[in-house]
N, C-alpha and C positions, 0 to 999 in steps of 0.2 A: 725169772730167777737167773742170777749170774753165777758163773763158776770159774775157778782156777783149776786147770787140768795139768797134771804132772806127767811128764814122759821123759824117760832116760834114753839117750842115744849113744852109740859107740864112739862118735867123734864129732868135731865141730862141723865138718862138711855135711854130714847127714843131718845134724841139728839145724843148720842154716837152710838146707833144702826143704825140710819139713816146715820150719817156721815161715819161710817165704811163701810156700804153697798155701798154708792155712790162712795167712793174711790176704794174699791175692784173691783166694777163693771166698773171702769174707766169712770164713768159719771161725776166725779169731780176730779180735781187735788189736791184740798185741801179744808178742811172744818174747819173753826174756830168755836169754841163753846164758846159763851159768856153767862156766868151764871147769874142768878138772875136779870133779867130785869122785870120791872113792865109794864104790858100792861093794858091800860084802853080803852075799846071799847064798841060799841053798839052791842048787840046780842039778837035777839028775843024781841025787843022793851024794853030791859033793859040795863042799863049801868053796865058793868062788870069791875072788877079789878082782874087781875090774875098775879101770879108770874110765869114767863116762862123762857125758855132758847132760845137764838137766834142763829141760824146757819147762817154763812156767807160762801156760797158755791162758789168756783171759778171753772168755766167751760167754755165751748164754746156754743154759741147760737144754733148751729146745734144740740146739745144734749138736748136742753131744754125739748122737749116733752117726751123723755125717762126718763129724770131726774124727771120731774113732776109726771109721772106715777109711778115711783119707790117710790118717797116720799109718794104719796097718798096710795100706797099699804102697807106701813109700819106705817103710822101715825094714831093715834087714834081719831083725831078731825074729826068732820063731815064736816067742811069747813076749809081747811088747807091754811094758808098763804104761798103762793109760788109766789114771786115777783122777776122778773129778771130786773137787771139794766145793761145796756150795758156799757162796759168799753171803754171810749173814748180814753184814753191814758194809757200807762204803760211802764215800763222798758222792753226793747226788750228781754233781757235774761229771765225775769220772764214770759212774755207772751209765749215765746218759750217753757219754762218749762211746762206751762199749756198745750200747744198743744201736747207736747210729753208724757204727763201723762194721757191723756184721750183717749177714743176710736177714731180711725181713721175712718172718714166717708167721 
């Protein structure tokens, strides 16, 4: 099964560092970096507003635990957003490319 994993980062430098690490380590086939998102959230009983960068990470579900551990080791946040969404359908060639681009387990 394939997944898109979402992760927010405080800035582009951190986002690129994490993205490159995931692709080099074959935990992700591709990571899209979406700049300048606005996040409004509750944190420690306060409503916060932050400008962040969104990562869209394409991988396989079997790699999620390794991917999550890797992101947490590189990320500065105390509580990191790492949310996996299963890909229900996709172009066969694209899904095969993901499978061939990540670690074989």
